TORPA-4810 file (N, C-alpha, C, O; in nm, 3 decimals):
<nodes>
NODE_1_1.125_14.832_5.444_1.246_14.753_5.435_1.228_14.627_5.519_1.181_14.633_5.633_M
NODE_2_1.264_14.514_5.463_1.247_14.388_5.534_1.379_14.344_5.595_1.486_14.366_5.538_T
NODE_3_1.369_14.284_5.709_1.487_14.228_5.774_1.492_14.080_5.744_1.403_14.005_5.783_N
NODE_4_1.596_14.037_5.674_1.612_13.895_5.647_1.723_13.843_5.736_1.832_13.901_5.742_T
NODE_5_1.697_13.734_5.806_1.800_13.679_5.893_1.918_13.628_5.812_1.903_13.580_5.700_P
NODE_6_2.034_13.638_5.870_2.154_13.588_5.804_2.141_13.437_5.787_2.096_13.366_5.878_A
NODE_7_2.182_13.390_5.671_2.176_13.245_5.646_2.288_13.175_5.722_2.401_13.223_5.727_L
NODE_8_2.255_13.063_5.780_2.358_12.984_5.847_2.447_12.920_5.742_2.411_12.912_5.625_S
NODE_9_2.563_12.875_5.785_2.656_12.808_5.695_2.589_12.688_5.628_2.607_12.665_5.509_H
NODE_10_2.512_12.614_5.706_2.442_12.496_5.654_2.341_12.535_5.547_2.334_12.469_5.443_S
NODE_11_2.264_12.641_5.570_2.165_12.685_5.472_2.231_12.737_5.345_2.180_12.715_5.235_N
NODE_12_2.345_12.807_5.358_2.416_12.855_5.239_2.466_12.737_5.157_2.461_12.740_5.034_R
NODE_13_2.516_12.632_5.225_2.566_12.514_5.155_2.453_12.445_5.082_2.469_12.403_4.967_R
NODE_14_2.337_12.433_5.147_2.221_12.371_5.082_2.177_12.456_4.964_2.140_12.402_4.859_I
NODE_15_2.180_12.589_4.980_2.144_12.678_4.870_2.236_12.659_4.750_2.191_12.662_4.636_G
NODE_16_2.366_12.641_4.775_2.462_12.618_4.668_2.431_12.486_4.597_2.434_12.480_4.474_L
NODE_17_2.402_12.383_4.674_2.369_12.252_4.615_2.244_12.264_4.528_2.239_12.208_4.419_I
NODE_18_2.144_12.337_4.576_2.021_12.355_4.498_2.049_12.430_4.369_1.994_12.394_4.264_E
NODE_19_2.133_12.533_4.374_2.167_12.607_4.251_2.241_12.518_4.153_2.220_12.527_4.032_R
NODE_20_2.329_12.431_4.204_2.400_12.338_4.116_2.300_12.243_4.051_2.307_12.218_3.931_I
NODE_21_2.207_12.189_4.131_2.104_12.099_4.076_2.024_12.169_3.966_2.001_12.111_3.860_E
NODE_22_1.983_12.291_3.993_1.905_12.365_3.893_1.987_12.388_3.766_1.937_12.372_3.655_E
NODE_23_2.113_12.426_3.783_2.200_12.453_3.668_2.224_12.327_3.585_2.220_12.332_3.462_S
NODE_24_2.247_12.216_3.652_2.269_12.089_3.581_2.143_12.050_3.505_2.150_12.006_3.390_V
NODE_25_2.027_12.065_3.568_1.901_12.032_3.501_1.880_12.120_3.379_1.844_12.070_3.272_T
NODE_26_1.902_12.250_3.394_1.885_12.342_3.281_1.985_12.308_3.171_1.949_12.309_3.053_I
NODE_27_2.110_12.279_3.209_2.211_12.244_3.109_2.173_12.121_3.029_2.183_12.121_2.906_G
NODE_28_2.128_12.016_3.097_2.088_11.895_3.025_1.962_11.918_2.942_1.947_11.858_2.835_F
NODE_29_1.871_12.004_2.990_1.753_12.034_2.910_1.793_12.107_2.782_1.739_12.079_2.675_F
NODE_30_1.886_12.201_2.793_1.932_12.272_2.673_2.001_12.177_2.575_1.984_12.190_2.454_L
NODE_31_2.079_12.082_2.628_2.140_11.982_2.541_2.032_11.901_2.470_2.038_11.880_2.349_I
NODE_32_1.933_11.855_2.546_1.823_11.777_2.488_1.754_11.856_2.378_1.735_11.806_2.267_T
NODE_33_1.716_11.978_2.408_1.644_12.062_2.312_1.727_12.086_2.187_1.677_12.074_2.075_F
NODE_34_1.854_12.120_2.205_1.942_12.150_2.091_1.963_12.027_2.004_1.958_12.037_1.881_T
NODE_35_1.985_11.912_2.066_2.010_11.790_1.989_1.884_11.746_1.914_1.892_11.701_1.800_V
NODE_36_1.768_11.757_1.978_1.643_11.722_1.910_1.621_11.815_1.792_1.584_11.771_1.684_V
NODE_37_1.643_11.944_1.812_1.627_12.042_1.704_1.725_12.012_1.591_1.687_12.019_1.473_L
NODE_38_1.848_11.980_1.625_1.948_11.943_1.525_1.904_11.820_1.446_1.917_11.816_1.324_L
NODE_39_1.851_11.721_1.515_1.802_11.600_1.448_1.687_11.629_1.354_1.682_11.573_1.244_G
NODE_40_1.595_11.715_1.395_1.480_11.749_1.310_1.526_11.825_1.185_1.485_11.793_1.073_I
NODE_41_1.612_11.924_1.205_1.660_12.004_1.092_1.741_11.918_0.996_1.723_11.927_0.875_V
NODE_42_1.830_11.834_1.049_1.912_11.751_0.961_1.828_11.652_0.882_1.857_11.621_0.766_S
NODE_43_1.724_11.602_0.944_1.640_11.501_0.877_1.542_11.564_0.778_1.532_11.519_0.664_R
NODE_44_1.469_11.665_0.822_1.360_11.717_0.741_1.397_11.837_0.654_1.327_11.864_0.556_F
NODE_45_1.503_11.908_0.686_1.544_12.022_0.603_1.653_11.979_0.506_1.645_12.006_0.386_V
NODE_46_1.756_11.910_0.558_1.869_11.870_0.474_1.858_11.727_0.422_1.943_11.683_0.345_F
NODE_47_1.753_11.655_0.464_1.732_11.516_0.423_1.857_11.430_0.446_1.889_11.343_0.365_N
NODE_48_1.926_11.455_0.557_2.048_11.383_0.592_2.048_11.361_0.743_2.115_11.434_0.816_D
NODE_49_1.973_11.260_0.792_1.960_11.241_0.936_2.093_11.210_1.005_2.180_11.142_0.950_P
NODE_50_2.106_11.261_1.126_2.224_11.234_1.209_2.186_11.125_1.308_2.094_11.143_1.388_I
NODE_51_2.255_11.013_1.303_2.220_10.894_1.380_2.226_10.916_1.531_2.139_10.869_1.603_V
NODE_52_2.325_10.985_1.578_2.351_10.994_1.722_2.254_11.085_1.796_2.250_11.083_1.919_W
NODE_53_2.176_11.166_1.726_2.091_11.263_1.796_1.987_11.198_1.886_1.958_11.248_1.995_T
NODE_54_1.931_11.086_1.842_1.828_11.020_1.923_1.887_10.968_2.054_1.830_10.991_2.161_I
NODE_55_2.000_10.900_2.046_2.063_10.845_2.165_2.111_10.954_2.261_2.093_10.941_2.382_G
NODE_56_2.171_11.059_2.209_2.221_11.167_2.295_2.104_11.242_2.358_2.109_11.278_2.476_V
NODE_57_2.000_11.268_2.280_1.883_11.337_2.335_1.817_11.253_2.444_1.775_11.306_2.547_A
NODE_58_1.807_11.123_2.422_1.747_11.035_2.522_1.830_11.033_2.650_1.777_11.044_2.760_T
NODE_59_1.961_11.018_2.635_2.050_11.016_2.752_2.042_11.148_2.829_2.036_11.150_2.952_A
NODE_60_2.043_11.258_2.756_2.035_11.389_2.820_1.901_11.407_2.891_1.895_11.464_3.000_S
NODE_61_1.795_11.358_2.830_1.663_11.370_2.892_1.652_11.285_3.019_1.586_11.325_3.115_Y
NODE_62_1.716_11.170_3.020_1.721_11.088_3.142_1.784_11.169_3.254_1.738_11.164_3.368_I
NODE_63_1.889_11.244_3.223_1.954_11.328_3.325_1.863_11.443_3.368_1.861_11.480_3.485_W
NODE_64_1.789_11.500_3.272_1.693_11.607_3.308_1.594_11.554_3.411_1.569_11.617_3.513_V
NODE_65_1.538_11.436_3.383_1.439_11.378_3.474_1.502_11.337_3.607_1.444_11.359_3.713_L
NODE_66_1.619_11.278_3.601_1.683_11.228_3.723_1.725_11.340_3.817_1.696_11.335_3.936_S
NODE_67_1.791_11.441_3.764_1.836_11.550_3.849_1.718_11.641_3.883_1.704_11.687_3.997_V
NODE_68_1.633_11.667_3.786_1.517_11.754_3.807_1.418_11.699_3.907_1.353_11.774_3.979_G
NODE_69_1.405_11.567_3.913_1.312_11.506_4.007_1.353_11.534_4.151_1.268_11.545_4.240_A
NODE_70_1.481_11.545_4.175_1.529_11.574_4.309_1.497_11.715_4.355_1.494_11.743_4.475_G
NODE_71_1.473_11.805_4.261_1.447_11.944_4.297_1.319_11.960_4.379_1.312_12.045_4.467_L
NODE_72_1.219_11.878_4.351_1.094_11.891_4.427_1.109_11.841_4.570_1.029_11.875_4.657_S
NODE_73_1.211_11.761_4.595_1.234_11.709_4.730_1.296_11.811_4.824_1.281_11.799_4.946_N
NODE_74_1.364_11.908_4.771_1.443_11.997_4.856_1.360_12.072_4.959_1.404_12.089_5.073_R
NODE_75_1.241_12.116_4.922_1.156_12.188_5.016_1.029_12.110_5.045_0.931_12.166_5.096_D
NODE_76_1.031_11.981_5.013_0.910_11.900_5.028_0.798_11.964_4.946_0.683_11.973_4.991_D
NODE_77_0.834_12.008_4.824_0.746_12.089_4.741_0.696_12.006_4.622_0.722_12.039_4.507_D
NODE_78_0.625_11.900_4.652_0.574_11.814_4.547_0.430_11.778_4.580_0.379_11.811_4.687_H
NODE_79_0.365_11.709_4.488_0.225_11.671_4.509_0.215_11.577_4.628_0.290_11.479_4.637_I
NODE_80_0.124_11.606_4.717_0.104_11.523_4.835_-0.044_11.494_4.851_-0.129_11.576_4.818_Q
NODE_81_-0.073_11.376_4.901_-0.210_11.340_4.935_-0.225_11.363_5.085_-0.184_11.280_5.166_F
NODE_82_-0.284_11.475_5.121_-0.288_11.512_5.261_-0.430_11.522_5.318_-0.452_11.591_5.417_D
NODE_83_-0.523_11.453_5.256_-0.660_11.457_5.306_-0.669_11.406_5.449_-0.737_11.466_5.533_L
NODE_84_-0.601_11.296_5.477_-0.603_11.239_5.612_-0.500_11.310_5.700_-0.526_11.335_5.817_I
NODE_85_-0.386_11.343_5.644_-0.277_11.407_5.717_-0.325_11.535_5.786_-0.284_11.562_5.899_Y
NODE_86_-0.409_11.612_5.721_-0.457_11.739_5.778_-0.538_11.719_5.906_-0.548_11.811_5.987_E
NODE_87_-0.594_11.600_5.926_-0.673_11.573_6.047_-0.588_11.524_6.164_-0.638_11.511_6.276_Y
NODE_88_-0.460_11.495_6.138_-0.371_11.448_6.244_-0.338_11.561_6.340_-0.343_11.679_6.303_F
NODE_89_-0.304_11.524_6.462_-0.251_11.621_6.557_-0.111_11.661_6.511_-0.055_11.601_6.420_S
NODE_90_-0.056_11.760_6.574_0.081_11.803_6.541_0.178_11.687_6.558_0.266_11.666_6.474_T
NODE_91_0.162_11.613_6.665_0.249_11.498_6.689_0.224_11.387_6.586_0.318_11.321_6.541_N
NODE_92_0.099_11.367_6.549_0.065_11.267_6.447_0.125_11.303_6.313_0.173_11.216_6.240_G
NODE_93_0.123_11.432_6.279_0.183_11.479_6.153_0.333_11.454_6.153_0.392_11.415_6.052_K
NODE_94_0.394_11.478_6.268_0.538_11.455_6.281_0.573_11.310_6.253_0.664_11.281_6.176_L
NODE_95_0.499_11.217_6.315_0.525_11.075_6.294_0.488_11.030_6.153_0.552_10.939_6.099_W
NODE_96_0.387_11.091_6.093_0.351_11.059_5.954_0.464_11.101_5.860_0.497_11.029_5.766_A
NODE_97_0.524_11.218_5.884_0.637_11.263_5.801_0.756_11.170_5.817_0.823_11.136_5.719_R
NODE_98_0.782_11.128_5.941_0.894_11.036_5.965_0.871_10.905_5.890_0.960_10.857_5.821_I
NODE_99_0.752_10.849_5.903_0.720_10.724_5.833_0.728_10.742_5.682_0.783_10.658_5.611_L
NODE_100_0.672_10.853_5.632_0.675_10.879_5.487_0.816_10.891_5.434_0.847_10.836_5.328_G
NODE_101_0.902_10.961_5.506_1.041_10.974_5.462_1.113_10.840_5.465_1.193_10.811_5.376_N
NODE_102_1.086_10.759_5.567_1.149_10.626_5.573_1.099_10.537_5.458_1.175_10.455_5.406_L
NODE_103_0.972_10.554_5.421_0.917_10.474_5.310_0.979_10.513_5.175_0.968_10.438_5.078_L
NODE_104_1.043_10.626_5.169_1.116_10.666_5.048_1.264_10.630_5.061_1.323_10.574_4.969_I
NODE_105_1.323_10.663_5.174_1.468_10.643_5.192_1.508_10.496_5.184_1.604_10.462_5.115_I
NODE_106_1.436_10.410_5.254_1.476_10.269_5.261_1.473_10.201_5.123_1.573_10.141_5.084_V
NODE_107_1.362_10.209_5.047_1.364_10.144_4.914_1.467_10.206_4.819_1.529_10.134_4.741_P
NODE_108_1.485_10.338_4.826_1.584_10.400_4.739_1.724_10.351_4.774_1.805_10.326_4.685_F
NODE_109_1.753_10.338_4.902_1.883_10.287_4.945_1.901_10.141_4.900_2.010_10.102_4.857_A
NODE_110_1.794_10.063_4.909_1.801_9.923_4.866_1.817_9.911_4.714_1.866_9.809_4.666_L
NODE_111_1.777_10.014_4.639_1.787_10.010_4.492_1.928_10.043_4.443_1.960_10.017_4.327_A
NODE_112_2.012_10.100_4.528_2.146_10.141_4.483_2.231_10.023_4.435_2.290_10.033_4.328_I
NODE_113_2.240_9.911_4.508_2.322_9.800_4.457_2.275_9.748_4.321_2.358_9.721_4.233_P
NODE_114_2.145_9.734_4.302_2.093_9.688_4.173_2.122_9.788_4.062_2.151_9.749_3.949_G
NODE_115_2.115_9.916_4.094_2.145_10.020_3.995_2.292_10.013_3.955_2.326_10.026_3.837_T
NODE_116_2.380_9.992_4.052_2.523_9.978_4.021_2.548_9.855_3.933_2.629_9.860_3.841_L
NODE_117_2.479_9.747_3.963_2.493_9.626_3.881_2.447_9.653_3.738_2.512_9.611_3.642_T
NODE_118_2.334_9.722_3.723_2.283_9.756_3.590_2.383_9.846_3.515_2.407_9.826_3.396_F
NODE_119_2.439_9.942_3.585_2.536_10.032_3.521_2.659_9.955_3.472_2.711_9.983_3.364_L
NODE_120_2.703_9.858_3.551_2.815_9.773_3.506_2.776_9.693_3.383_2.858_9.672_3.293_E
NODE_121_2.650_9.647_3.378_2.601_9.567_3.267_2.599_9.648_3.137_2.636_9.596_3.032_F
NODE_122_2.555_9.774_3.143_2.542_9.854_3.020_2.670_9.929_2.985_2.679_9.987_2.876_V
NODE_123_2.769_9.929_3.073_2.892_10.005_3.050_2.960_9.974_2.917_3.008_10.068_2.852_A
NODE_124_2.967_9.849_2.872_3.036_9.822_2.745_2.960_9.874_2.621_3.021_9.893_2.515_P
NODE_125_2.831_9.895_2.632_2.751_9.937_2.517_2.761_10.088_2.497_2.762_10.165_2.592_D
NODE_126_2.767_10.128_2.369_2.780_10.269_2.336_2.651_10.321_2.274_2.579_10.248_2.205_L
NODE_127_2.623_10.449_2.299_2.510_10.515_2.235_2.541_10.521_2.086_2.649_10.562_2.047_I
NODE_128_2.444_10.479_2.004_2.465_10.471_1.859_2.527_10.596_1.799_2.479_10.707_1.821_G
NODE_129_2.634_10.577_1.723_2.699_10.686_1.653_2.791_10.770_1.741_2.842_10.872_1.696_G
NODE_130_2.814_10.727_1.866_2.901_10.803_1.957_2.998_10.707_2.026_2.991_10.585_2.009_T
NODE_131_3.087_10.765_2.103_3.174_10.682_2.187_3.133_10.698_2.334_3.214_10.676_2.424_S
NODE_132_3.007_10.738_2.358_2.955_10.758_2.493_2.891_10.627_2.540_2.803_10.572_2.475_I
NODE_133_2.936_10.580_2.654_2.883_10.456_2.712_2.742_10.480_2.767_2.712_10.588_2.819_S
NODE_134_2.659_10.379_2.756_2.527_10.387_2.818_2.537_10.400_2.970_2.442_10.440_3.036_Y
NODE_135_2.652_10.365_3.024_2.676_10.385_3.167_2.647_10.530_3.203_2.578_10.557_3.302_Y
NODE_136_2.700_10.624_3.124_2.682_10.767_3.153_2.540_10.812_3.126_2.492_10.907_3.189_W
NODE_137_2.473_10.746_3.033_2.334_10.782_3.006_2.245_10.747_3.125_2.159_10.826_3.164_A
NODE_138_2.267_10.629_3.182_2.180_10.582_3.289_2.232_10.613_3.430_2.164_10.584_3.528_Y
NODE_139_2.351_10.669_3.440_2.405_10.703_3.572_2.321_10.810_3.642_2.330_10.826_3.763_A
NODE_140_2.239_10.881_3.566_2.148_10.979_3.625_2.054_10.915_3.726_2.014_10.979_3.823_G
NODE_141_2.020_10.790_3.705_1.932_10.720_3.800_2.000_10.707_3.936_1.936_10.723_4.039_M
NODE_142_2.129_10.679_3.934_2.203_10.670_4.060_2.206_10.807_4.130_2.193_10.816_4.252_L
NODE_143_2.222_10.912_4.051_2.219_11.048_4.106_2.083_11.075_4.169_2.075_11.133_4.278_V
NODE_144_1.976_11.035_4.101_1.841_11.054_4.155_1.825_10.981_4.289_1.773_11.039_4.385_L
NODE_145_1.869_10.857_4.295_1.857_10.781_4.420_1.932_10.848_4.534_1.878_10.866_4.643_L
NODE_146_2.056_10.885_4.508_2.138_10.945_4.614_2.086_11.082_4.654_2.079_11.114_4.773_I
NODE_147_2.049_11.164_4.556_1.997_11.299_4.588_1.868_11.290_4.668_1.848_11.367_4.761_A
NODE_148_1.781_11.198_4.631_1.655_11.183_4.704_1.680_11.136_4.846_1.617_11.185_4.940_T
NODE_149_1.771_11.041_4.862_1.805_10.994_4.996_1.861_11.108_5.080_1.824_11.122_5.197_I
NODE_150_1.948_11.189_5.023_2.006_11.301_5.098_1.900_11.406_5.132_1.896_11.455_5.245_L
NODE_151_1.815_11.440_5.036_1.710_11.540_5.062_1.612_11.489_5.168_1.581_11.560_5.264_H
NODE_152_1.566_11.367_5.149_1.470_11.310_5.245_1.536_11.286_5.380_1.471_11.299_5.484_R
NODE_153_1.665_11.251_5.379_1.738_11.234_5.504_1.746_11.364_5.582_1.738_11.363_5.705_G
NODE_154_1.761_11.475_5.511_1.763_11.606_5.577_1.629_11.635_5.643_1.625_11.683_5.757_R
NODE_155_1.518_11.605_5.572_1.386_11.626_5.630_1.361_11.531_5.747_1.305_11.570_5.849_L
NODE_156_1.405_11.406_5.732_1.391_11.308_5.839_1.471_11.351_5.962_1.423_11.341_6.075_L
NODE_157_1.592_11.399_5.940_1.677_11.445_6.049_1.610_11.559_6.125_1.614_11.563_6.248_S
NODE_158_1.550_11.652_6.053_1.481_11.765_6.116_1.369_11.715_6.206_1.353_11.762_6.319_R
NODE_159_1.290_11.620_6.156_1.179_11.568_6.234_1.227_11.484_6.353_1.167_11.489_6.460_D
NODE_160_1.334_11.408_6.334_1.387_11.328_6.445_1.444_11.417_6.555_1.435_11.383_6.673_L
NODE_161_1.503_11.531_6.517_1.552_11.625_6.618_1.435_11.676_6.702_1.447_11.693_6.823_K
NODE_162_1.323_11.700_6.636_1.203_11.746_6.708_1.157_11.639_6.806_1.124_11.670_6.920_T
NODE_163_1.154_11.513_6.761_1.112_11.402_6.849_1.206_11.392_6.969_1.160_11.379_7.082_V
NODE_164_1.337_11.399_6.944_1.433_11.387_7.053_1.424_11.504_7.149_1.435_11.486_7.271_F
NODE_165_1.403_11.623_7.096_1.392_11.739_7.187_1.263_11.729_7.270_1.262_11.768_7.387_S
NODE_166_1.155_11.678_7.212_1.030_11.657_7.289_1.052_11.553_7.398_1.005_11.569_7.511_Q
NODE_167_1.123_11.448_7.363_1.151_11.341_7.460_1.237_11.394_7.575_1.211_11.363_7.692_T
NODE_168_1.337_11.471_7.542_1.423_11.527_7.647_1.346_11.621_7.738_1.371_11.624_7.859_L
NODE_169_1.254_11.699_7.682_1.174_11.791_7.765_1.083_11.714_7.860_1.063_11.754_7.974_R
NODE_170_1.029_11.601_7.812_0.942_11.520_7.898_1.022_11.454_8.009_0.973_11.443_8.122_R
NODE_171_1.143_11.411_7.980_1.227_11.344_8.079_1.276_11.443_8.184_1.285_11.411_8.303_V
NODE_172_1.307_11.565_8.139_1.363_11.665_8.232_1.264_11.722_8.328_1.299_11.806_8.410_A
</nodes>
């Protein structure tokens, strides 16, 4: 029998957010798959193509990529180039993680105003054959930016706490 420590309130909240992200990604993937299948069947079986399937499938897939991309950030579980990183000292690794997270957070934060401007620009246009604005199709990019900033901010915060606690121990 294994003893698992009780999850803190913070960890349970993060777990809930991760489950929501996974559910949203799966939901949009199912929409994408269903709409593409519907488009294929209507076109090649019934010889009566449905115009809106391409636009809805594309918009849904943008959301799959946007929300799904954030999932790899939650545990820092993505492809990393760590050939040099592995040779760093523990303190060097800490500062490399801090720098790496800042190199992601700062540009993503700077991209938010431009993304909002783009969303305003495409808002009047509708996905062909629907009354869905392209605003909603591309709003997934804004979700990606914010989710990545929040995930990376959590990792950055953890590392900065380590730096501050080391500094306090040296001062004391």
